All heavy atoms as a GROMACS GRO file, in nm:
protein
  580
    1MET      N    1   1.887   0.969  -0.142
    1MET     CA    2   1.755   0.935  -0.092
    1MET      C    3   1.771   0.831   0.021
    1MET      O    4   1.845   0.735   0.007
    1MET     CB    5   1.671   0.876  -0.205
    1MET     CG    6   1.544   0.809  -0.161
    1MET     SD    7   1.461   0.722  -0.294
    1MET     CE    8   1.297   0.771  -0.264
    2TYR      N    9   1.702   0.855   0.131
    2TYR     CA   10   1.696   0.760   0.241
    2TYR      C   11   1.550   0.725   0.261
    2TYR      O   12   1.470   0.810   0.300
    2TYR     CB   13   1.753   0.821   0.370
    2TYR     CG   14   1.896   0.865   0.354
    2TYR    CD1   15   1.927   0.998   0.326
    2TYR    CD2   16   2.000   0.774   0.362
    2TYR    CE1   17   2.057   1.039   0.310
    2TYR    CE2   18   2.131   0.814   0.345
    2TYR     CZ   19   2.159   0.946   0.319
    2TYR     OH   20   2.289   0.986   0.302
    3GLU      N   21   1.514   0.601   0.231
    3GLU     CA   22   1.373   0.560   0.230
    3GLU      C   23   1.344   0.468   0.348
    3GLU      O   24   1.423   0.379   0.377
    3GLU     CB   25   1.344   0.487   0.099
    3GLU     CG   26   1.200   0.449   0.082
    3GLU     CD   27   1.176   0.388  -0.056
    3GLU    OE1   28   1.166   0.466  -0.153
    3GLU    OE2   29   1.171   0.266  -0.066
    4PHE      N   30   1.229   0.490   0.411
    4PHE     CA   31   1.185   0.411   0.524
    4PHE      C   32   1.046   0.355   0.492
    4PHE      O   33   0.948   0.430   0.492
    4PHE     CB   34   1.178   0.495   0.651
    4PHE     CG   35   1.308   0.564   0.683
    4PHE    CD1   36   1.332   0.692   0.639
    4PHE    CD2   37   1.406   0.497   0.755
    4PHE    CE1   38   1.453   0.756   0.667
    4PHE    CE2   39   1.527   0.560   0.783
    4PHE     CZ   40   1.550   0.689   0.739
    5THR      N   41   1.038   0.227   0.460
    5THR     CA   42   0.909   0.163   0.432
    5THR      C   43   0.843   0.134   0.566
    5THR      O   44   0.898   0.063   0.649
    5THR     CB   45   0.927   0.034   0.350
    5THR    OG1   46   0.994   0.067   0.228
    5THR    CG2   47   0.795  -0.031   0.320
    6LEU      N   48   0.724   0.190   0.586
    6LEU     CA   49   0.655   0.178   0.714
    6LEU      C   50   0.548   0.070   0.713
    6LEU      O   51   0.500   0.029   0.817
    6LEU     CB   52   0.594   0.312   0.754
    6LEU     CG   53   0.694   0.427   0.764
    6LEU    CD1   54   0.621   0.557   0.792
    6LEU    CD2   55   0.799   0.399   0.870
    7GLY      N   56   0.508   0.025   0.593
    7GLY     CA   57   0.406  -0.078   0.587
    7GLY      C   58   0.391  -0.133   0.447
    7GLY      O   59   0.443  -0.077   0.351
    8TYR      N   60   0.321  -0.245   0.439
    8TYR     CA   61   0.292  -0.304   0.309
    8TYR      C   62   0.162  -0.380   0.320
    8TYR      O   63   0.121  -0.423   0.427
    8TYR     CB   64   0.405  -0.394   0.260
    8TYR     CG   65   0.434  -0.510   0.352
    8TYR    CD1   66   0.372  -0.633   0.334
    8TYR    CD2   67   0.523  -0.497   0.458
    8TYR    CE1   68   0.396  -0.739   0.419
    8TYR    CE2   69   0.549  -0.602   0.543
    8TYR     CZ   70   0.487  -0.724   0.523
    8TYR     OH   71   0.511  -0.828   0.606
    9GLY      N   72   0.094  -0.395   0.206
    9GLY     CA   73  -0.033  -0.466   0.202
    9GLY      C   74  -0.016  -0.608   0.155
    9GLY      O   75   0.082  -0.644   0.091
   10ILE      N   76  -0.113  -0.690   0.184
   10ILE     CA   77  -0.114  -0.829   0.142
   10ILE      C   78  -0.197  -0.838   0.013
   10ILE      O   79  -0.289  -0.762  -0.009
   10ILE     CB   80  -0.174  -0.918   0.253
   10ILE    CG1   81  -0.087  -0.908   0.377
   10ILE    CG2   82  -0.187  -1.062   0.207
   10ILE    CD1   83  -0.141  -0.978   0.497
   11GLY      N   84  -0.166  -0.936  -0.072
   11GLY     CA   85  -0.235  -0.946  -0.200
   11GLY      C   86  -0.164  -0.861  -0.300
   11GLY      O   87  -0.047  -0.885  -0.330
   12ASP      N   88  -0.232  -0.760  -0.354
   12ASP     CA   89  -0.162  -0.665  -0.441
   12ASP      C   90  -0.051  -0.602  -0.358
   12ASP      O   91  -0.074  -0.560  -0.245
   12ASP     CB   92  -0.256  -0.554  -0.490
   12ASP     CG   93  -0.359  -0.605  -0.588
   12ASP    OD1   94  -0.336  -0.712  -0.648
   12ASP    OD2   95  -0.462  -0.538  -0.605
   13ARG      N   96   0.066  -0.600  -0.414
   13ARG     CA   97   0.179  -0.545  -0.338
   13ARG      C   98   0.164  -0.394  -0.326
   13ARG      O   99   0.172  -0.322  -0.424
   13ARG     CB  100   0.310  -0.584  -0.402
   13ARG     CG  101   0.333  -0.733  -0.398
   13ARG     CD  102   0.465  -0.771  -0.456
   13ARG     NE  103   0.490  -0.698  -0.581
   13ARG     CZ  104   0.567  -0.744  -0.678
   13ARG    NH1  105   0.625  -0.860  -0.666
   13ARG    NH2  106   0.586  -0.673  -0.787
   14GLN      N  107   0.141  -0.349  -0.205
   14GLN     CA  108   0.126  -0.206  -0.174
   14GLN      C  109   0.230  -0.170  -0.067
   14GLN      O  110   0.247  -0.244   0.029
   14GLN     CB  111  -0.014  -0.178  -0.118
   14GLN     CG  112  -0.127  -0.212  -0.210
   14GLN     CD  113  -0.151  -0.102  -0.313
   14GLN    OE1  114  -0.117   0.013  -0.290
   14GLN    NE2  115  -0.208  -0.140  -0.424
   15TYR      N  116   0.295  -0.060  -0.086
   15TYR     CA  117   0.396  -0.014   0.009
   15TYR      C  118   0.370   0.132   0.041
   15TYR      O  119   0.322   0.208  -0.043
   15TYR     CB  120   0.537  -0.025  -0.051
   15TYR     CG  121   0.573  -0.166  -0.090
   15TYR    CD1  122   0.544  -0.214  -0.217
   15TYR    CD2  123   0.636  -0.250   0.000
   15TYR    CE1  124   0.577  -0.344  -0.253
   15TYR    CE2  125   0.670  -0.379  -0.034
   15TYR     CZ  126   0.640  -0.426  -0.162
   15TYR     OH  127   0.673  -0.553  -0.196
   16TRP      N  128   0.407   0.175   0.162
   16TRP     CA  129   0.398   0.315   0.198
   16TRP      C  130   0.503   0.345   0.303
   16TRP      O  131   0.552   0.256   0.372
   16TRP     CB  132   0.258   0.355   0.247
   16TRP     CG  133   0.209   0.281   0.368
   16TRP    CD1  134   0.225   0.316   0.498
   16TRP    CD2  135   0.136   0.159   0.368
   16TRP    NE1  136   0.168   0.223   0.580
   16TRP    CE2  137   0.111   0.125   0.502
   16TRP    CE3  138   0.090   0.073   0.269
   16TRP    CZ2  139   0.044   0.010   0.540
   16TRP    CZ3  140   0.021  -0.042   0.307
   16TRP    CH2  141  -0.002  -0.071   0.440
   17GLY      N  142   0.541   0.472   0.308
   17GLY     CA  143   0.642   0.512   0.403
   17GLY      C  144   0.683   0.657   0.380
   17GLY      O  145   0.609   0.735   0.322
   18VAL      N  146   0.803   0.689   0.425
   18VAL     CA  147   0.857   0.824   0.410
   18VAL      C  148   0.999   0.814   0.357
   18VAL      O  149   1.064   0.710   0.368
   18VAL     CB  150   0.855   0.903   0.542
   18VAL    CG1  151   0.714   0.925   0.592
   18VAL    CG2  152   0.940   0.834   0.647
   19TYR      N  153   1.046   0.923   0.299
   19TYR     CA  154   1.186   0.928   0.259
   19TYR      C  155   1.240   1.068   0.276
   19TYR      O  156   1.167   1.166   0.278
   19TYR     CB  157   1.208   0.878   0.115
   19TYR     CG  158   1.142   0.959   0.007
   19TYR    CD1  159   1.212   1.063  -0.055
   19TYR    CD2  160   1.013   0.932  -0.035
   19TYR    CE1  161   1.152   1.138  -0.156
   19TYR    CE2  162   0.953   1.005  -0.135
   19TYR     CZ  163   1.024   1.108  -0.196
   19TYR     OH  164   0.964   1.181  -0.295
   20TYR      N  165   1.371   1.074   0.291
   20TYR     CA  166   1.444   1.200   0.303
   20TYR      C  167   1.512   1.225   0.169
   20TYR      O  168   1.582   1.139   0.116
   20TYR     CB  169   1.549   1.188   0.414
   20TYR     CG  170   1.635   1.310   0.429
   20TYR    CD1  171   1.588   1.421   0.496
   20TYR    CD2  172   1.763   1.314   0.376
   20TYR    CE1  173   1.666   1.535   0.511
   20TYR    CE2  174   1.844   1.426   0.390
   20TYR     CZ  175   1.794   1.536   0.458
   20TYR     OH  176   1.872   1.647   0.472
   21SER      N  177   1.493   1.343   0.114
   21SER     CA  178   1.553   1.383  -0.013
   21SER      C  179   1.650   1.497   0.015
   21SER      O  180   1.608   1.611   0.036
   21SER     CB  181   1.444   1.428  -0.111
   21SER     OG  182   1.500   1.478  -0.229
   22PRO      N  183   1.782   1.470   0.017
   22PRO     CA  184   1.880   1.575   0.050
   22PRO      C  185   1.869   1.699  -0.037
   22PRO      O  186   1.895   1.810   0.010
   22PRO     CB  187   2.015   1.506   0.031
   22PRO     CG  188   1.988   1.361   0.036
   22PRO     CD  189   1.848   1.342  -0.012
   23ASP      N  190   1.831   1.681  -0.164
   23ASP     CA  191   1.817   1.795  -0.254
   23ASP      C  192   1.677   1.855  -0.252
   23ASP      O  193   1.646   1.946  -0.328
   23ASP     CB  194   1.851   1.752  -0.398
   23ASP     CG  195   1.996   1.709  -0.410
   23ASP    OD1  196   2.082   1.767  -0.341
   23ASP    OD2  197   2.022   1.616  -0.489
   24ASP      N  198   1.590   1.802  -0.166
   24ASP     CA  199   1.452   1.848  -0.151
   24ASP      C  200   1.374   1.844  -0.283
   24ASP      O  201   1.303   1.938  -0.318
   24ASP     CB  202   1.445   1.987  -0.089
   24ASP     CG  203   1.310   2.014  -0.023
   24ASP    OD1  204   1.232   1.918  -0.002
   24ASP    OD2  205   1.281   2.131   0.008
   25VAL      N  206   1.390   1.733  -0.357
   25VAL     CA  207   1.315   1.710  -0.480
   25VAL      C  208   1.233   1.582  -0.462
   25VAL      O  209   1.279   1.487  -0.399
   25VAL     CB  210   1.406   1.700  -0.605
   25VAL    CG1  211   1.476   1.831  -0.631
   25VAL    CG2  212   1.504   1.587  -0.592
   26PRO      N  213   1.112   1.576  -0.518
   26PRO     CA  214   1.031   1.455  -0.508
   26PRO      C  215   1.092   1.343  -0.592
   26PRO      O  216   1.147   1.367  -0.700
   26PRO     CB  217   0.895   1.497  -0.562
   26PRO     CG  218   0.925   1.610  -0.655
   26PRO     CD  219   1.043   1.680  -0.596
   27LEU      N  220   1.084   1.221  -0.541
   27LEU     CA  221   1.138   1.104  -0.610
   27LEU      C  222   1.036   0.991  -0.607
   27LEU      O  223   0.958   0.980  -0.512
   27LEU     CB  224   1.267   1.058  -0.541
   27LEU     CG  225   1.379   1.162  -0.537
   27LEU    CD1  226   1.486   1.121  -0.437
   27LEU    CD2  227   1.439   1.181  -0.674
   28PRO      N  228   1.037   0.901  -0.706
   28PRO     CA  229   0.946   0.787  -0.703
   28PRO      C  230   0.998   0.678  -0.607
   28PRO      O  231   1.113   0.682  -0.563
   28PRO     CB  232   0.946   0.738  -0.848
   28PRO     CG  233   1.078   0.780  -0.901
   28PRO     CD  234   1.113   0.908  -0.830
   29PHE      N  235   0.912   0.582  -0.577
   29PHE     CA  236   0.945   0.469  -0.491
   29PHE      C  237   1.079   0.408  -0.530
   29PHE      O  238   1.101   0.377  -0.647
   29PHE     CB  239   0.833   0.364  -0.502
   29PHE     CG  240   0.855   0.240  -0.423
   29PHE    CD1  241   0.855   0.243  -0.285
   29PHE    CD2  242   0.872   0.118  -0.486
   29PHE    CE1  243   0.872   0.128  -0.211
   29PHE    CE2  244   0.888   0.002  -0.413
   29PHE     CZ  245   0.889   0.007  -0.275
   30GLN      N  246   1.168   0.393  -0.436
   30GLN     CA  247   1.302   0.338  -0.454
   30GLN      C  248   1.379   0.408  -0.566
   30GLN      O  249   1.470   0.350  -0.624
   30GLN     CB  250   1.295   0.187  -0.478
   30GLN     CG  251   1.241   0.114  -0.358
   30GLN     CD  252   1.239  -0.037  -0.374
   30GLN    OE1  253   1.241  -0.090  -0.485
   30GLN    NE2  254   1.236  -0.106  -0.262
   31ASN      N  255   1.342   0.529  -0.596
   31ASN     CA  256   1.407   0.612  -0.697
   31ASN      C  257   1.416   0.541  -0.833
   31ASN      O  258   1.515   0.554  -0.904
   31ASN     CB  259   1.546   0.658  -0.651
   31ASN     CG  260   1.594   0.781  -0.724
   31ASN    OD1  261   1.517   0.851  -0.788
   31ASN    ND2  262   1.722   0.807  -0.715
   32ILE      N  263   1.309   0.466  -0.868
   32ILE     CA  264   1.306   0.396  -0.996
   32ILE      C  265   1.301   0.497  -1.110
   32ILE      O  266   1.269   0.613  -1.089
   32ILE     CB  267   1.188   0.297  -1.005
   32ILE    CG1  268   1.054   0.370  -0.988
   32ILE    CG2  269   1.204   0.184  -0.904
   32ILE    CD1  270   0.932   0.281  -1.010
   33ASP      N  271   1.334   0.452  -1.228
   33ASP     CA  272   1.343   0.541  -1.344
   33ASP      C  273   1.206   0.560  -1.410
   33ASP      O  274   1.176   0.498  -1.512
   33ASP     CB  275   1.443   0.484  -1.445
   33ASP     CG  276   1.472   0.579  -1.559
   33ASP    OD1  277   1.449   0.701  -1.542
   33ASP    OD2  278   1.517   0.532  -1.664
   34VAL      N  279   1.121   0.641  -1.348
   34VAL     CA  280   0.991   0.679  -1.404
   34VAL      C  281   0.975   0.830  -1.387
   34VAL      O  282   1.039   0.891  -1.302
   34VAL     CB  283   0.872   0.606  -1.337
   34VAL    CG1  284   0.879   0.457  -1.361
   34VAL    CG2  285   0.864   0.637  -1.190
   35GLN      N  286   0.890   0.886  -1.468
   35GLN     CA  287   0.866   1.031  -1.461
   35GLN      C  288   0.753   1.062  -1.364
   35GLN      O  289   0.647   0.998  -1.368
   35GLN     CB  290   0.831   1.084  -1.600
   35GLN     CG  291   0.816   1.234  -1.602
   35GLN     CD  292   0.795   1.286  -1.743
   35GLN    OE1  293   0.785   1.210  -1.837
   35GLN    NE2  294   0.788   1.417  -1.755
   36LEU      N  295   0.774   1.159  -1.278
   36LEU     CA  296   0.670   1.206  -1.187
   36LEU      C  297   0.590   1.315  -1.256
   36LEU      O  298   0.645   1.397  -1.329
   36LEU     CB  299   0.732   1.263  -1.059
   36LEU     CG  300   0.799   1.164  -0.965
   36LEU    CD1  301   0.868   1.238  -0.852
   36LEU    CD2  302   0.698   1.065  -0.911
   37SER      N  303   0.459   1.316  -1.232
   37SER     CA  304   0.370   1.420  -1.284
   37SER      C  305   0.308   1.494  -1.168
   37SER      O  306   0.258   1.432  -1.074
   37SER     CB  307   0.259   1.357  -1.367
   37SER     OG  308   0.311   1.287  -1.477
   38ALA      N  309   0.312   1.626  -1.173
   38ALA     CA  310   0.251   1.707  -1.068
   38ALA      C  311   0.100   1.682  -1.068
   38ALA      O  312   0.037   1.681  -1.172
   38ALA     CB  313   0.280   1.855  -1.090
   39ASP      N  314   0.045   1.660  -0.949
   39ASP     CA  315  -0.097   1.627  -0.935
   39ASP      C  316  -0.156   1.705  -0.818
   39ASP      O  317  -0.207   1.649  -0.724
   39ASP     CB  318  -0.113   1.477  -0.915
   39ASP     CG  319  -0.257   1.431  -0.925
   39ASP    OD1  320  -0.338   1.501  -0.990
   39ASP    OD2  321  -0.290   1.326  -0.867
   40GLY      N  322  -0.141   1.835  -0.823
   40GLY     CA  323  -0.188   1.919  -0.713
   40GLY      C  324  -0.069   1.976  -0.637
   40GLY      O  325   0.046   1.946  -0.665
   41GLU      N  326  -0.099   2.058  -0.541
   41GLU     CA  327   0.006   2.125  -0.465
   41GLU      C  328   0.080   2.027  -0.375
   41GLU      O  329   0.023   1.968  -0.284
   41GLU     CB  330  -0.055   2.237  -0.380
   41GLU     CG  331   0.051   2.325  -0.318
   41GLU     CD  332  -0.009   2.445  -0.249
   41GLU    OE1  333  -0.107   2.501  -0.302
   41GLU    OE2  334   0.043   2.482  -0.144
   42GLY      N  335   0.207   2.007  -0.404
   42GLY     CA  336   0.291   1.921  -0.321
   42GLY      C  337   0.267   1.773  -0.340
   42GLY      O  338   0.311   1.693  -0.257
   43VAL      N  339   0.199   1.731  -0.448
   43VAL     CA  340   0.172   1.590  -0.474
   43VAL      C  341   0.216   1.555  -0.617
   43VAL      O  342   0.192   1.630  -0.710
   43VAL     CB  343   0.021   1.557  -0.458
   43VAL    CG1  344  -0.007   1.412  -0.492
   43VAL    CG2  345  -0.026   1.590  -0.318
   44TRP      N  346   0.283   1.440  -0.630
   44TRP     CA  347   0.326   1.390  -0.761
   44TRP      C  348   0.286   1.244  -0.773
   44TRP      O  349   0.283   1.170  -0.674
   44TRP     CB  350   0.478   1.401  -0.774
   44TRP     CG  351   0.528   1.541  -0.771
   44TRP    CD1  352   0.554   1.621  -0.878
   44TRP    CD2  353   0.557   1.620  -0.655
   44TRP    NE1  354   0.598   1.744  -0.836
   44TRP    CE2  355   0.600   1.745  -0.699
   44TRP    CE3  356   0.550   1.596  -0.518
   44TRP    CZ2  357   0.637   1.847  -0.612
   44TRP    CZ3  358   0.586   1.696  -0.431
   44TRP    CH2  359   0.629   1.821  -0.478
   45THR      N  360   0.254   1.201  -0.895
   45THR     CA  361   0.216   1.061  -0.920
   45THR      C  362   0.300   1.005  -1.033
   45THR      O  363   0.362   1.078  -1.110
   45THR     CB  364   0.067   1.050  -0.958
   45THR    OG1  365   0.043   1.127  -1.076
   45THR    CG2  366  -0.023   1.098  -0.845
   46TRP      N  367   0.301   0.872  -1.044
   46TRP     CA  368   0.366   0.804  -1.154
   46TRP      C  369   0.290   0.677  -1.188
   46TRP      O  370   0.220   0.620  -1.102
   46TRP     CB  371   0.513   0.772  -1.123
   46TRP     CG  372   0.534   0.680  -1.005
   46TRP    CD1  373   0.552   0.717  -0.874
   46TRP    CD2  374   0.540   0.538  -1.007
   46TRP    NE1  375   0.568   0.607  -0.794
   46TRP    CE2  376   0.562   0.494  -0.874
   46TRP    CE3  377   0.529   0.442  -1.106
   46TRP    CZ2  378   0.572   0.361  -0.839
   46TRP    CZ3  379   0.540   0.308  -1.070
   46TRP    CH2  380   0.562   0.270  -0.940
   47THR      N  381   0.299   0.633  -1.312
   47THR     CA  382   0.243   0.506  -1.356
   47THR      C  383   0.344   0.441  -1.450
   47THR      O  384   0.425   0.508  -1.513
   47THR     CB  385   0.108   0.522  -1.430
   47THR    OG1  386   0.127   0.609  -1.541
   47THR    CG2  387   0.001   0.577  -1.338
   48GLU      N  388   0.338   0.308  -1.456
   48GLU     CA  389   0.428   0.233  -1.539
   48GLU      C  390   0.354   0.115  -1.599
   48GLU      O  391   0.232   0.103  -1.580
   48GLU     CB  392   0.549   0.186  -1.457
   48GLU     CG  393   0.668   0.150  -1.541
   48GLU     CD  394   0.790   0.115  -1.459
   48GLU    OE1  395   0.776   0.052  -1.353
   48GLU    OE2  396   0.900   0.148  -1.503
   49VAL      N  397   0.420   0.028  -1.666
   49VAL     CA  398   0.362  -0.089  -1.732
   49VAL      C  399   0.265  -0.163  -1.639
   49VAL      O  400   0.294  -0.181  -1.521
   49VAL     CB  401   0.474  -0.183  -1.780
   49VAL    CG1  402   0.415  -0.308  -1.844
   49VAL    CG2  403   0.566  -0.111  -1.876
   50GLY      N  404   0.150  -0.203  -1.694
   50GLY     CA  405   0.051  -0.275  -1.615
   50GLY      C  406  -0.016  -0.183  -1.514
   50GLY      O  407  -0.048  -0.069  -1.545
   51ASP      N  408  -0.032  -0.232  -1.393
   51ASP     CA  409  -0.098  -0.152  -1.291
   51ASP      C  410   0.000  -0.091  -1.191
   51ASP      O  411  -0.039  -0.051  -1.082
   51ASP     CB  412  -0.204  -0.235  -1.219
   51ASP     CG  413  -0.145  -0.353  -1.142
   51ASP    OD1  414  -0.025  -0.381  -1.158
   51ASP    OD2  415  -0.220  -0.417  -1.066
   52ASN      N  416   0.127  -0.085  -1.225
   52ASN     CA  417   0.226  -0.024  -1.136
   52ASN      C  418   0.201   0.125  -1.127
   52ASN      O  419   0.185   0.193  -1.227
   52ASN     CB  420   0.368  -0.050  -1.188
   52ASN     CG  421   0.402  -0.197  -1.193
   52ASN    OD1  422   0.335  -0.280  -1.134
   52ASN    ND2  423   0.506  -0.229  -1.266
   53HIS      N  424   0.196   0.176  -1.004
   53HIS     CA  425   0.165   0.317  -0.984
   53HIS      C  426   0.216   0.362  -0.848
   53HIS      O  427   0.251   0.280  -0.763
   53HIS     CB  428   0.013   0.339  -0.990
   53HIS     CG  429  -0.059   0.267  -0.882
   53HIS    ND1  430  -0.088   0.132  -0.889
   53HIS    CD2  431  -0.104   0.308  -0.762
   53HIS    CE1  432  -0.150   0.096  -0.778
   53HIS    NE2  433  -0.160   0.201  -0.700
   54GLY      N  434   0.218   0.493  -0.830
   54GLY     CA  435   0.260   0.546  -0.701
   54GLY      C  436   0.235   0.695  -0.692
   54GLY      O  437   0.198   0.761  -0.788
   55MET      N  438   0.255   0.744  -0.571
   55MET     CA  439   0.242   0.887  -0.545
   55MET      C  440   0.341   0.925  -0.437
   55MET      O  441   0.386   0.841  -0.360
   55MET     CB  442   0.099   0.925  -0.504
   55MET     CG  443   0.048   0.868  -0.374
   55MET     SD  444   0.104   0.946  -0.219
   55MET     CE  445   0.022   1.102  -0.228
   56THR      N  446   0.376   1.052  -0.436
   56THR     CA  447   0.459   1.106  -0.330
   56THR      C  448   0.405   1.244  -0.294
   56THR      O  449   0.349   1.314  -0.378
   56THR     CB  450   0.608   1.111  -0.372
   56THR    OG1  451   0.688   1.146  -0.259
   56THR    CG2  452   0.633   1.208  -0.484
   57LYS      N  453   0.420   1.279  -0.167
   57LYS     CA  454   0.366   1.406  -0.118
   57LYS      C  455   0.466   1.468  -0.021
   57LYS      O  456   0.516   1.401   0.070
   57LYS     CB  457   0.234   1.382  -0.046
   57LYS     CG  458   0.170   1.506   0.009
   57LYS     CD  459   0.037   1.478   0.074
   57LYS     CE  460  -0.027   1.606   0.121
   57LYS     NZ  461  -0.158   1.583   0.179
   58LYS      N  462   0.494   1.595  -0.042
   58LYS     CA  463   0.586   1.666   0.048
   58LYS      C  464   0.518   1.688   0.182
   58LYS      O  465   0.406   1.738   0.189
   58LYS     CB  466   0.628   1.799  -0.014
   58LYS     CG  467   0.734   1.868   0.067
   58LYS     CD  468   0.795   1.984  -0.009
   58LYS     CE  469   0.911   2.039   0.072
   58LYS     NZ  470   0.994   2.127  -0.005
   59ILE      N  471   0.587   1.650   0.290
   59ILE     CA  472   0.528   1.667   0.423
   59ILE      C  473   0.607   1.766   0.508
   59ILE      O  474   0.556   1.817   0.607
   59ILE     CB  475   0.514   1.531   0.497
   59ILE    CG1  476   0.645   1.456   0.503
   59ILE    CG2  477   0.406   1.447   0.429
   59ILE    CD1  478   0.640   1.325   0.581
   60ALA      N  479   0.731   1.793   0.471
   60ALA     CA  480   0.816   1.891   0.540
   60ALA      C  481   0.937   1.915   0.451
   60ALA      O  482   0.959   1.840   0.355
   60ALA     CB  483   0.859   1.840   0.677
   61ASP      N  484   1.016   2.016   0.482
   61ASP     CA  485   1.137   2.037   0.403
   61ASP      C  486   1.220   1.910   0.401
   61ASP      O  487   1.251   1.853   0.506
   61ASP     CB  488   1.221   2.151   0.462
   61ASP     CG  489   1.161   2.288   0.434
   61ASP    OD1  490   1.071   2.297   0.347
   61ASP    OD2  491   1.203   2.384   0.500
   62ARG      N  492   1.249   1.861   0.280
   62ARG     CA  493   1.331   1.743   0.253
   62ARG      C  494   1.267   1.610   0.292
   62ARG      O  495   1.328   1.505   0.277
   62ARG     CB  496   1.469   1.757   0.317
   62ARG     CG  497   1.548   1.872   0.261
   62ARG     CD  498   1.692   1.869   0.312
   62ARG     NE  499   1.769   1.970   0.246
   62ARG     CZ  500   1.801   2.087   0.299
   62ARG    NH1  501   1.762   2.117   0.420
   62ARG    NH2  502   1.873   2.173   0.230
   63TRP      N  503   1.145   1.610   0.342
   63TRP     CA  504   1.076   1.487   0.380
   63TRP      C  505   0.949   1.469   0.297
   63TRP      O  506   0.873   1.563   0.278
   63TRP     CB  507   1.039   1.488   0.529
   63TRP     CG  508   1.158   1.464   0.616
   63TRP    CD1  509   1.235   1.557   0.676
   63TRP    CD2  510   1.214   1.337   0.649
   63TRP    NE1  511   1.335   1.498   0.746
   63TRP    CE2  512   1.325   1.362   0.732
   63TRP    CE3  513   1.182   1.206   0.618
   63TRP    CZ2  514   1.403   1.260   0.784
   63TRP    CZ3  515   1.259   1.104   0.670
   63TRP    CH2  516   1.369   1.132   0.751
   64TYR      N  517   0.928   1.345   0.251
   64TYR     CA  518   0.816   1.312   0.164
   64TYR      C  519   0.750   1.181   0.210
   64TYR      O  520   0.819   1.092   0.261
   64TYR     CB  521   0.863   1.295   0.018
   64TYR     CG  522   0.917   1.421  -0.042
   64TYR    CD1  523   1.045   1.466  -0.014
   64TYR    CD2  524   0.839   1.498  -0.127
   64TYR    CE1  525   1.094   1.582  -0.069
   64TYR    CE2  526   0.887   1.616  -0.183
   64TYR     CZ  527   1.015   1.656  -0.153
   64TYR     OH  528   1.065   1.772  -0.209
   65TYR      N  529   0.621   1.172   0.191
   65TYR     CA  530   0.545   1.049   0.212
   65TYR      C  531   0.530   0.981   0.076
   65TYR      O  532   0.521   1.050  -0.026
   65TYR     CB  533   0.406   1.084   0.268
   65TYR     CG  534   0.310   0.969   0.271
   65TYR    CD1  535   0.317   0.874   0.371
   65TYR    CD2  536   0.212   0.954   0.174
   65TYR    CE1  537   0.229   0.767   0.375
   65TYR    CE2  538   0.123   0.848   0.176
   65TYR     CZ  539   0.132   0.755   0.277
   65TYR     OH  540   0.047   0.649   0.281
   66PHE      N  541   0.529   0.848   0.072
   66PHE     CA  542   0.508   0.780  -0.056
   66PHE      C  543   0.412   0.662  -0.041
   66PHE      O  544   0.398   0.605   0.068
   66PHE     CB  545   0.642   0.729  -0.114
   66PHE     CG  546   0.699   0.610  -0.041
   66PHE    CD1  547   0.660   0.481  -0.073
   66PHE    CD2  548   0.793   0.627   0.058
   66PHE    CE1  549   0.714   0.372  -0.005
   66PHE    CE2  550   0.846   0.520   0.126
   66PHE     CZ  551   0.806   0.391   0.094
   67GLU      N  552   0.349   0.627  -0.151
   67GLU     CA  553   0.270   0.504  -0.166
   67GLU      C  554   0.307   0.446  -0.301
   67GLU      O  555   0.329   0.519  -0.398
   67GLU     CB  556   0.120   0.533  -0.163
   67GLU     CG  557   0.070   0.584  -0.030
   67GLU     CD  558  -0.078   0.616  -0.033
   67GLU    OE1  559  -0.145   0.600  -0.138
   67GLU    OE2  560  -0.128   0.662   0.072
   68ALA      N  561   0.313   0.313  -0.310
   68ALA     CA  562   0.342   0.247  -0.437
   68ALA      C  563   0.264   0.116  -0.442
   68ALA      O  564   0.247   0.049  -0.340
   68ALA     CB  565   0.490   0.220  -0.452
   69GLY      N  566   0.215   0.081  -0.560
   69GLY     CA  567   0.143  -0.043  -0.579
   69GLY      C  568   0.189  -0.113  -0.705
   69GLY      O  569   0.219  -0.049  -0.805
   70PHE      N  570   0.196  -0.246  -0.697
   70PHE     CA  571   0.244  -0.327  -0.811
   70PHE      C  572   0.152  -0.443  -0.837
   70PHE      O  573   0.093  -0.499  -0.752
   70PHE     CB  574   0.385  -0.379  -0.782
   70PHE     CG  575   0.481  -0.268  -0.754
   70PHE    CD1  576   0.506  -0.226  -0.624
   70PHE    CD2  577   0.544  -0.202  -0.857
   70PHE    CE1  578   0.594  -0.125  -0.597
   70PHE    CE2  579   0.633  -0.101  -0.832
   70PHE     CZ  580   0.659  -0.061  -0.702
   0.00000   0.00000   0.00000
C-alpha cells in the first residue's frame, strides 16, 4: 500500500487522500487491523472503538480514495 494523505481537518482528527493498492484490494486507513464492510458499489466502511471510523472508495484500477476520522 502506498498512501498519500491530501488533507486533514482541525478539531476532530479527519484525514483524506488516496492510496495505491498493488493487489487491487480495498484497505483501511494506514492499513490498520479493522474489518471493512461493503457499503454499496465500490465503497467500504469501517468503525472501531469510540468514534473512530472511515471509508474507502475505488476510483480506478488499483487506486482508492479514503477518509478517516478519530
